N, C-alpha and C positions, 0 to 999 in steps of 0.2 A: 340704816333705817331712815335717816333724814333724806338721803338720795331717793329712796323708794317713795317717800311721801311727796317729794317734789315732782317725781315722775307721775304719781297718781293725780296730783293737783293739776299738772300740765295737761294730762289726758282729759280731765274733767272740763278744763277750759276749752280745749279743742272741740270736745263733744258739744259744749254749750253753743259754740259758734256755728256748728254745722246745721244747716236747715233740715227740717223734717221732710219726708217724702210728700206729706200732705201740703206743706207750704210750697214746695217746688211745683207740684201739680196745680195748685191754686194760682200761683203767679204765671205759670205757663199758659193756662187757659185765659187769664185776663190779658196777657200780652198778645196772644194770638188773636183774640177777638179785636183788640185795638189795631193790630196790623191789618187784619182782614177788612177793616173799613176801607182801606185804600185799594183793595183788589179791583174795584170797579174802575179804577183809573189806569189800568194796565191792559196792554195787549201783548201777546207773545206768540212765538212760533211753536208748533207742535209736530211731533213725528210719532205716529201711533201704529202699532202692529197688533192686529186681532187674529187669534188663532182658535179655530174650532176643532174639537175632537169627537170621534165617534164613540160608541159604547165600549169599544175595546181599547180605547186610549190612543188610537191612531189619529194623526192629523188629517182632517178632512177639508179644511179650508183655511186660507191665510189672506188677510187683507191688510195692505200697508197704505197709510194715508199721511200726507203732510199738508200743512196749512197754517192759518193764523186764527187765533181765538180771541173773543172779546167777552167781557164779563160785566153784567149789571148786578144790582143788588138782589136779583131774583134768579139769574140763570147764566150759563155760559152759552155762547153762540159761536159756532165754528164757520170758517170760510175755507173750504178745501181747495188746495192748489194743485195737488197731484193725487192720483188714485192708482195704486199698484204700479207706480213708476211712470204713469202717463199724465202729462199736464192737462188740467181742466181748461176747457175753452174760456177765452178771455171774457166773452159775453156772459157766461154763467158765473164767472167770478165777480164781475161788476154787479150783476143782479143780486148775488149772495151778499155782497157788501152793502147794497142798498137795503135789503131785507134786514140785515143785522142792525143797521143804523135805525131803522124804524122800530125794531124791537127794543133797542136800548133807549130810544127816546120815549117810547111808551112806558117803559119801566121807570125812567127818570121822572116823568110826569106823575106817575102813580106815587113815587116816593115823595114828591113835593106835597102831596095831599095827606101824607102820613104825619102823625104827631112829631114835632121837632125832636123830642127827647129820644125817639127811636133811632134817629140818625146816628147818635153817638154810642149806641149800644153795641154795634158791630154784629155781623151775621155769624152763624155757626156753620160754615161750609163743610160739606162732607163729600166723599166719593160715592157715587151711585153707579153700579154696573149690574144690570139685570136685577136679580133678587138680593144682591150683596150691597150693603151700605156700610161704610166705615167712616167714622169721624172721631177726631181726637177728644172732643168734649164728652161724648157719651162713654167712651172707654175710660177716661180718667175719672169720671163721676161714678161709674157703676162697677168697675172691675177692681178687685183687691190689688194694691200696689205693694211690691216687696223688693227686697234685696238692693237697696240703694248703694251705689258705689260711684267713685269719681275716676274718670279716665280721659286723659288728654284734653283737659279743659271742659269736660262735659259731665253732667250728672247722668248716670245710667241706672235704670231700674226696670223691673219686669212687671207685667200685669198678668194676673191669673184669670181663669174663666169666671165670668159673672156668676154670682151666687144665686141669682134668680133671673128668670127670662126678662129680656128687655123688648118691649113691643116694637116690631119691625126689625129687630136685630137679635132674634132669639139665638142665633148661632154664637153670640158672645159667651154663652154658657158652655161652649165646646172648644174655644180657641184661647191661646195664650200668646204673649209676645213681649217686646222690649221697646222702651223709649230711650232716645238720646236727647238731652237737653243742654243747650249752650249755657255754661255757668254764668257768664256775664249778663246776657240779655234775657236768659230764661225763655228761649224759644226752642221749639222742636226742630232738631236738625235731621232726624230720621226716626221712623218707627216701623216695626215689623210685627207680623202676626203669623202664627203657625196653627195648622189643624192638628187634631190628636195624633195623627201618624207621624208628625214632625215635619211634614212638607210645608214649604213656604206658601202662604196664602196671599200675603199682602206686604208691600213695602212702599213707603212714601218718603222721599228725600226733599229737604228744603235747603235753600242757599240764600245768604244775605246779598242784597243788591247794593250798588254804589251809593244809592240815596238812603240806605239804611233799612229798606223794606226787606221782608223775608218772603220769598215766593217759591212755588214748587219747581223742582228740578227734574225729578224722575218719579214715575209711578209704575208699580207692578201689581196686577190683580189677577188671581189665579183660582177661580171657583172650581176648576178641574181638579184641584188638590183634594176636594171632598165634595163631589157633586150632590151627595145626599143632604148636605146642609143648605144647598142653594137651588132647590127645585130642579135638581138634575141638570144644572147648567154646566156644560163641559167646554170651557173656553179659557183663554188667557188674554190679558191686555197689557201691553208694554207701552208706556208713554214717556217721551223725553221732551222737555220744555226748555226753550232758550229765547234769547234776544228779547227779554222783557223791556217794554217801553211804555211810557205814559201816553195816553191818547185822549182826544176830545171828540165828542159827538155834537154836531151842529144842530140847531133847531130845525133846519130844513132837511133832516134825515140824510146828512152826508157825513161819512167818516172822513175826518181830516187827517192829514199826515201826522204820524206819531211825533210827540215832542221828544227831541233828542236830549 
């Protein structure tokens, strides 16, 4: 009897120490917003594959692009280096980099005019691909979160379809998925979403950088899993991101060498 009571008390103590799923979600959103403030200081290489399908599900077009991308507080701007395996002309690359620098400088100037408090709030970046938008914040805020468990140093839990339509993301009422959260820093390491048929719709993977930042590593977007949810868009996007570096934009609209 005494042993049973001790076991019961121990179980209560462990339960009391375990965070709630709501606490994990709240911390994760706050941490991601904090880390995302630094995204505008990075450039990275990308390798993207876009696949289009016809109405019968057959591949109709494939486009493969590699390059470098830069991000401001308002947008991502790419500089393509190859297109379907063929190098882009050097003059076009130079012009693209000049255009990128002008865009980033304009965004920076606009940010300088914004209230200083807004600088520390952090953006809420999401993935946009045609009529499909996915972002961590909207899903964690609006979808029921269930089935919390711990696995290999991560909190893992599922999200269910949103109980009411979300403007601009009405499809959230039809999909479900899973989050993996690093236990120590409470940052998303991976999250996935599935359409009602069980086909993978979305996967986004993050990885820590040597300087402590958390940045995107892989992205998979598949509206073709359920075209009826995405204005009949029948395509896939596979993106791999690497070689993240900090960079600077000079006031004379010149992209300087990345800071090692």
